[in-house]
Backbone as CSV, one residue per row, in Angstrom:
resi,resn,N_x,N_y,N_z,CA_x,CA_y,CA_z,C_x,C_y,C_z
1,MET,-10.690,-5.982,68.494,-10.803,-6.790,67.313,-9.737,-6.362,66.316
2,ALA,-8.971,-7.300,65.853,-7.888,-7.027,64.902,-8.460,-6.931,63.484
3,VAL,-7.926,-5.995,62.741,-8.350,-5.824,61.352,-7.408,-6.625,60.464
4,ARG,-7.984,-7.441,59.629,-7.167,-8.229,58.701,-6.810,-7.392,57.477
5,PRO,-5.585,-7.477,57.067,-5.231,-6.755,55.829,-5.944,-7.409,54.642
6,VAL,-6.361,-6.577,53.734,-7.008,-7.077,52.521,-5.921,-7.625,51.606
7,SER,-6.094,-8.848,51.186,-5.079,-9.417,50.298,-5.363,-8.986,48.865
8,THR,-4.319,-8.658,48.186,-4.458,-8.286,46.781,-3.969,-9.449,45.935
9,PRO,-4.633,-9.675,44.839,-4.207,-10.804,44.004,-2.831,-10.547,43.393
10,GLU,-2.141,-11.615,43.156,-0.829,-11.547,42.501,-1.018,-11.043,41.073
11,PRO,-0.182,-10.114,40.623,-0.291,-9.653,39.229,-0.138,-10.821,38.257
12,ARG,-0.846,-10.740,37.150,-0.723,-11.762,36.103,0.412,-11.339,35.172
13,TRP,1.638,-11.670,35.561,2.819,-11.276,34.797,2.796,-11.911,33.411
14,LEU,3.425,-11.232,32.469,3.571,-11.787,31.128,4.626,-12.887,31.160
15,ASP,4.371,-13.945,30.395,5.416,-14.965,30.295,6.483,-14.458,29.317
16,ASP,7.554,-15.211,29.158,8.680,-14.750,28.330,8.257,-14.451,26.894
17,ASP,7.467,-15.332,26.283,7.022,-15.114,24.897,6.115,-13.884,24.791
18,GLN,5.215,-13.702,25.748,4.340,-12.533,25.746,5.141,-11.256,25.923
19,GLN,6.145,-11.305,26.787,6.994,-10.136,27.014,7.753,-9.757,25.735
20,VAL,8.283,-10.750,25.052,8.998,-10.498,23.790,8.045,-9.884,22.765
21,SER,6.857,-10.439,22.637,5.877,-9.915,21.679,5.449,-8.502,22.041
22,TRP,5.185,-8.256,23.312,4.775,-6.934,23.757,5.852,-5.891,23.444
23,ARG,7.084,-6.206,23.782,8.172,-5.252,23.527,8.396,-5.036,22.034
24,ALA,8.220,-6.076,21.240,8.332,-5.932,19.783,7.245,-5.002,19.256
25,LEU,6.026,-5.141,19.785,4.925,-4.265,19.372,5.230,-2.812,19.724
26,VAL,5.663,-2.568,20.944,5.956,-1.198,21.375,7.072,-0.590,20.532
27,LEU,8.173,-1.305,20.385,9.296,-0.780,19.612,8.935,-0.628,18.138
28,GLY,8.319,-1.660,17.567,7.973,-1.625,16.145,7.007,-0.512,15.801
29,THR,5.941,-0.333,16.594,4.973,0.722,16.278,5.585,2.100,16.473
30,THR,6.403,2.256,17.502,7.055,3.553,17.718,7.960,3.897,16.536
31,LEU,8.816,2.957,16.136,9.719,3.200,15.009,8.953,3.403,13.703
32,LEU,7.919,2.598,13.472,7.133,2.713,12.244,6.455,4.078,12.149
33,PHE,5.746,4.477,13.208,5.032,5.753,13.146,5.994,6.929,13.059
34,ASP,7.144,6.828,13.739,8.152,7.890,13.615,8.677,7.982,12.185
35,ARG,8.943,6.839,11.556,9.452,6.837,10.183,8.409,7.390,9.209
36,LEU,7.159,6.952,9.358,6.110,7.439,8.464,5.930,8.946,8.620
37,ASP,5.968,9.428,9.858,5.859,10.861,10.106,7.051,11.601,9.510
38,ASP,8.260,11.069,9.710,9.467,11.690,9.135,9.380,11.760,7.614
39,ASP,8.940,10.662,6.978,8.817,10.638,5.513,7.838,11.703,5.027
40,LEU,6.683,11.811,5.689,5.697,12.815,5.292,6.241,14.232,5.467
41,ARG,6.908,14.470,6.564,7.463,15.808,6.820,8.569,16.146,5.821
42,ARG,9.458,15.178,5.576,10.595,15.414,4.678,10.132,15.632,3.240
43,LEU,9.209,14.802,2.780,8.791,14.869,1.381,7.725,15.926,1.103
44,HIS,6.877,16.204,2.110,5.716,17.070,1.842,5.459,18.146,2.890
45,GLY,6.268,18.209,3.947,6.045,19.218,4.976,4.745,19.026,5.735
46,LEU,4.311,17.791,5.846,3.023,17.462,6.466,3.256,16.420,7.552
47,SER,2.622,16.598,8.712,2.755,15.595,9.770,1.793,14.437,9.521
48,MET,2.030,13.348,10.209,1.156,12.178,10.099,-0.273,12.532,10.536
49,VAL,-0.415,13.311,11.600,-1.754,13.700,12.072,-2.449,14.570,11.029
50,GLU,-1.721,15.503,10.442,-2.313,16.353,9.395,-2.747,15.507,8.200
51,TYR,-1.906,14.551,7.821,-2.256,13.648,6.721,-3.524,12.869,7.064
52,GLU,-3.593,12.326,8.262,-4.761,11.548,8.668,-6.020,12.404,8.678
53,ILE,-5.910,13.661,9.061,-7.068,14.557,9.024,-7.552,14.715,7.590
54,LEU,-6.629,14.952,6.653,-7.031,15.081,5.255,-7.665,13.796,4.739
55,VAL,-7.111,12.648,5.123,-7.682,11.369,4.693,-9.101,11.217,5.225
56,ARG,-9.293,11.467,6.516,-10.638,11.318,7.112,-11.634,12.253,6.459
57,LEU,-11.209,13.479,6.179,-12.109,14.412,5.494,-12.450,13.912,4.098
58,SER,-11.452,13.379,3.384,-11.702,12.894,2.018,-12.677,11.718,2.012
59,GLU,-12.688,10.958,3.087,-13.587,9.807,3.185,-14.989,10.208,3.648
60,SER,-15.171,11.486,3.981,-16.459,11.990,4.474,-16.935,13.163,3.639
61,SER,-16.835,13.027,2.331,-17.276,14.101,1.412,-16.596,15.432,1.716
62,ASP,-15.328,15.365,2.135,-14.481,16.527,2.397,-14.919,17.372,3.583
63,ARG,-15.826,16.863,4.427,-16.264,17.632,5.596,-16.637,16.697,6.736
64,MET,-16.361,17.171,7.954,-16.639,16.342,9.114,-16.725,17.221,10.354
65,ARG,-17.666,16.904,11.228,-17.738,17.620,12.504,-16.430,17.408,13.258
66,MET,-15.967,18.444,13.914,-14.697,18.374,14.643,-14.724,17.269,15.703
67,ALA,-15.840,17.120,16.411,-15.934,16.086,17.447,-15.794,14.698,16.833
68,HIS,-16.429,14.472,15.683,-16.326,13.175,15.012,-14.918,12.942,14.473
69,LEU,-14.289,14.003,14.012,-12.920,13.907,13.520,-11.977,13.489,14.664
70,ALA,-12.137,14.095,15.818,-11.309,13.734,16.978,-11.528,12.267,17.351
71,ASP,-12.784,11.833,17.348,-13.078,10.427,17.661,-12.462,9.495,16.633
72,ALA,-12.572,9.839,15.363,-12.054,8.985,14.291,-10.531,8.848,14.367
73,LEU,-9.866,9.876,14.875,-8.408,9.851,14.990,-7.927,9.337,16.340
74,ALA,-8.870,9.133,17.261,-8.532,8.727,18.632,-7.593,9.747,19.281
75,HIS,-7.876,11.034,19.032,-7.115,12.123,19.635,-8.059,12.992,20.447
76,SER,-7.497,13.772,21.330,-8.329,14.687,22.109,-8.878,15.773,21.192
77,ARG,-10.003,16.312,21.583,-10.597,17.396,20.785,-9.676,18.601,20.733
78,SER,-8.988,18.878,21.832,-8.096,20.041,21.836,-6.912,19.842,20.892
79,ARG,-6.389,18.625,20.821,-5.271,18.364,19.907,-5.721,18.528,18.459
80,VAL,-6.897,17.991,18.136,-7.411,18.109,16.768,-7.714,19.569,16.446
81,THR,-8.300,20.290,17.380,-8.594,21.711,17.157,-7.309,22.479,16.873
82,HIS,-6.271,22.232,17.653,-4.985,22.908,17.452,-4.400,22.582,16.074
83,THR,-4.445,21.297,15.692,-3.895,20.881,14.399,-4.700,21.475,13.258
84,VAL,-6.023,21.446,13.362,-6.876,22.001,12.307,-6.654,23.508,12.179
85,LYS,-6.429,24.203,13.283,-6.122,25.646,13.208,-4.866,25.885,12.377
86,ARG,-3.811,25.078,12.612,-2.577,25.202,11.818,-2.866,24.932,10.339
87,MET,-3.669,23.904,10.087,-3.996,23.546,8.702,-4.845,24.626,8.041
88,GLU,-5.660,25.298,8.832,-6.483,26.387,8.310,-5.600,27.557,7.880
89,VAL,-4.599,27.863,8.692,-3.648,28.933,8.348,-2.924,28.594,7.042
90,ALA,-2.630,27.302,6.833,-1.947,26.860,5.614,-2.897,26.765,4.417
91,GLY,-4.188,26.981,4.635,-5.156,26.945,3.539,-5.605,25.544,3.135
92,LEU,-5.373,24.554,4.008,-5.728,23.166,3.682,-7.151,22.816,4.085
93,VAL,-7.662,23.485,5.104,-9.023,23.276,5.587,-9.600,24.620,6.016
94,VAL,-10.901,24.644,6.131,-11.595,25.771,6.765,-12.548,25.186,7.796
95,ARG,-12.871,25.994,8.782,-13.863,25.583,9.772,-15.114,26.413,9.574
96,GLU,-16.249,25.743,9.641,-17.546,26.390,9.457,-18.485,25.930,10.551
97,ASP,-19.496,26.764,10.830,-20.544,26.324,11.736,-21.283,25.173,11.080
98,SER,-21.740,24.242,11.888,-22.460,23.093,11.364,-23.784,23.543,10.755
99,PRO,-24.053,23.137,9.508,-25.320,23.514,8.898,-26.507,22.785,9.540
100,GLU,-26.240,21.684,10.262,-27.316,20.903,10.859,-27.920,21.583,12.079
101,ASP,-27.060,22.104,12.961,-27.600,22.680,14.192,-26.993,24.036,14.552
102,GLY,-25.989,24.479,13.817,-25.387,25.775,14.080,-24.516,25.827,15.323
103,ARG,-24.529,24.771,16.138,-23.735,24.772,17.369,-22.377,24.140,17.157
104,GLY,-22.334,23.062,16.402,-21.082,22.353,16.175,-20.237,23.047,15.119
105,VAL,-18.993,22.599,15.030,-18.068,23.126,14.033,-17.673,21.987,13.104
106,VAL,-17.628,22.309,11.816,-17.297,21.335,10.790,-15.965,21.733,10.164
107,ALA,-15.073,20.756,9.995,-13.836,20.979,9.246,-14.115,20.603,7.799
108,VAL,-13.713,21.475,6.886,-13.953,21.252,5.461,-12.612,21.344,4.726
109,MET,-12.299,20.313,3.941,-11.064,20.325,3.172,-11.215,21.288,1.993
110,THR,-10.198,22.106,1.769,-10.190,23.040,0.645,-9.654,22.346,-0.609
111,ALA,-9.764,23.022,-1.736,-9.191,22.491,-2.982,-7.673,22.323,-2.826
112,LYS,-7.027,23.242,-2.130,-5.581,23.131,-1.881,-5.285,21.883,-1.041
113,GLY,-6.101,21.633,-0.029,-5.931,20.440,0.792,-6.125,19.172,-0.018
114,ARG,-7.111,19.168,-0.919,-7.371,18.008,-1.779,-6.179,17.752,-2.699
115,ARG,-5.632,18.809,-3.305,-4.467,18.645,-4.191,-3.269,18.100,-3.419
116,LEU,-3.065,18.617,-2.209,-1.952,18.139,-1.395,-2.137,16.656,-1.071
117,LEU,-3.323,16.279,-0.635,-3.591,14.878,-0.305,-3.340,13.982,-1.508
118,GLU,-3.794,14.380,-2.668,-3.598,13.573,-3.879,-2.119,13.432,-4.236
119,GLY,-1.326,14.453,-3.910,0.114,14.366,-4.165,0.865,13.557,-3.113
120,VAL,0.388,13.602,-1.886,1.058,12.928,-0.772,0.725,11.438,-0.710
121,ALA,-0.516,11.079,-0.984,-0.997,9.708,-0.777,-0.116,8.639,-1.429
122,PRO,0.297,8.784,-2.682,1.133,7.731,-3.265,2.455,7.520,-2.521
123,ASP,3.093,8.603,-2.089,4.349,8.476,-1.334,4.106,7.823,0.021
124,HIS,3.016,8.199,0.672,2.717,7.629,1.982,2.432,6.127,1.872
125,VAL,1.639,5.759,0.887,1.336,4.338,0.696,2.618,3.558,0.399
126,GLU,3.508,4.133,-0.373,4.783,3.463,-0.653,5.597,3.286,0.622
127,SER,5.584,4.298,1.504,6.280,4.177,2.789,5.661,3.075,3.650
128,VAL,4.339,3.011,3.680,3.658,1.970,4.449,4.033,0.595,3.900
129,ARG,4.070,0.473,2.577,4.473,-0.805,1.963,5.923,-1.155,2.320
130,GLU,6.810,-0.180,2.149,8.239,-0.423,2.378,8.550,-0.800,3.822
131,HIS,7.884,-0.148,4.760,8.236,-0.314,6.163,7.328,-1.274,6.939
132,LEU,6.277,-1.815,6.258,5.414,-2.777,6.944,4.888,-3.858,6.001
133,VAL,4.036,-3.472,5.077,3.276,-4.442,4.281,4.175,-5.425,3.540
134,ASP,5.208,-4.923,2.872,6.073,-5.803,2.083,7.072,-6.604,2.925
135,LEU,7.177,-6.293,4.213,8.100,-7.010,5.104,7.445,-8.211,5.789
136,VAL,6.132,-8.202,5.830,5.391,-9.146,6.661,4.619,-10.124,5.778
137,ASP,4.610,-11.370,6.192,3.808,-12.383,5.512,2.346,-11.935,5.520
138,PRO,1.619,-12.097,4.391,0.214,-11.652,4.341,-0.657,-12.222,5.463
139,ASP,-0.427,-13.473,5.857,-1.205,-14.048,6.957,-0.904,-13.343,8.275
140,ASP,0.371,-12.988,8.482,0.742,-12.267,9.700,0.148,-10.863,9.693
141,LEU,0.134,-10.212,8.537,-0.456,-8.880,8.441,-1.949,-8.944,8.746
142,ALA,-2.637,-9.955,8.206,-4.067,-10.122,8.490,-4.288,-10.378,9.980
143,ALA,-3.427,-11.193,10.593,-3.539,-11.474,12.031,-3.297,-10.198,12.842
144,LEU,-2.330,-9.402,12.417,-2.061,-8.140,13.093,-3.290,-7.233,13.024
145,GLY,-3.907,-7.162,11.852,-5.120,-6.356,11.705,-6.238,-6.829,12.622
146,ARG,-6.432,-8.152,12.686,-7.465,-8.696,13.578,-7.143,-8.384,15.035
147,ALA,-5.883,-8.527,15.415,-5.490,-8.257,16.794,-5.734,-6.788,17.159
148,MET,-5.332,-5.887,16.298,-5.501,-4.468,16.591,-6.973,-4.062,16.563
149,ASN,-7.785,-4.703,15.715,-9.228,-4.442,15.750,-9.827,-4.893,17.074
150,ALA,-9.380,-6.038,17.594,-9.872,-6.515,18.892,-9.505,-5.527,19.994
151,VAL,-8.277,-5.015,19.944,-7.839,-4.031,20.937,-8.687,-2.765,20.816
152,ALA,-8.848,-2.270,19.588,-9.639,-1.048,19.382,-11.082,-1.246,19.831
153,ASP,-11.675,-2.368,19.468,-13.063,-2.632,19.873,-13.194,-2.644,21.394
154,HIS,-12.247,-3.272,22.072,-12.264,-3.323,23.537,-12.139,-1.922,24.134
155,LEU,-11.210,-1.138,23.612,-10.980,0.195,24.173,-12.108,1.159,23.826
156,ILE,-12.685,1.016,22.649,-13.816,1.870,22.274,-15.020,1.554,23.158
157,ALA,-15.222,0.279,23.479,-16.343,-0.108,24.344,-16.238,0.585,25.701
158,GLY,-15.029,0.875,26.134,-14.823,1.586,27.403,-15.038,3.083,27.297
159,HIS,-15.228,3.589,26.075,-15.459,5.026,25.834,-16.690,5.187,24.946
160,PRO,-17.896,5.069,25.502,-19.109,5.203,24.679,-19.090,6.503,23.882
161,GLY,-19.575,6.412,22.667,-19.619,7.569,21.796,-18.422,7.685,20.884
162,ARG,-17.337,7.008,21.205,-16.144,7.063,20.358,-16.273,6.020,19.287
163,GLU,-16.144,6.444,18.068,-16.185,5.502,16.962,-14.968,5.733,16.094
164,ILE,-14.203,4.699,15.909,-12.973,4.804,15.128,-13.085,3.842,13.963
165,ARG,-12.571,4.201,12.847,-12.471,3.413,11.616,-13.045,4.154,10.472
């Protein structure tokens, strides 16, 4: 008895317009995030990830479980742990045992971290405006936000327990 090869479906290739849009997204986001990171480093000696950690902490009463922080940033726990350790050495955050169960670790923003965030935020927002918000029609920016939320919602659904935003 002969075995029939299993046929695989033809890939659903992107059409020309989809390919152009996809490549624009990849190039644009890469250049944008590199520029924002460069601006933060040049002006304040802070990386984009470090800035985002301070922002997330500020939005959570200056403290957050490390696992939740990693989820909120969509980064691995080891990457966040490494970054928070560097920030701890710089006096921007401290790590404490979780008061809720004693097993988890909580990152807590220090007064120095709060002062740095307050000094950095206006420059960062200006960079975001200069390199994205002020370049794009408001309707296109809103559409971009909706599109990226759909992508995030889809990808988060594939990773139960991860909550971003």
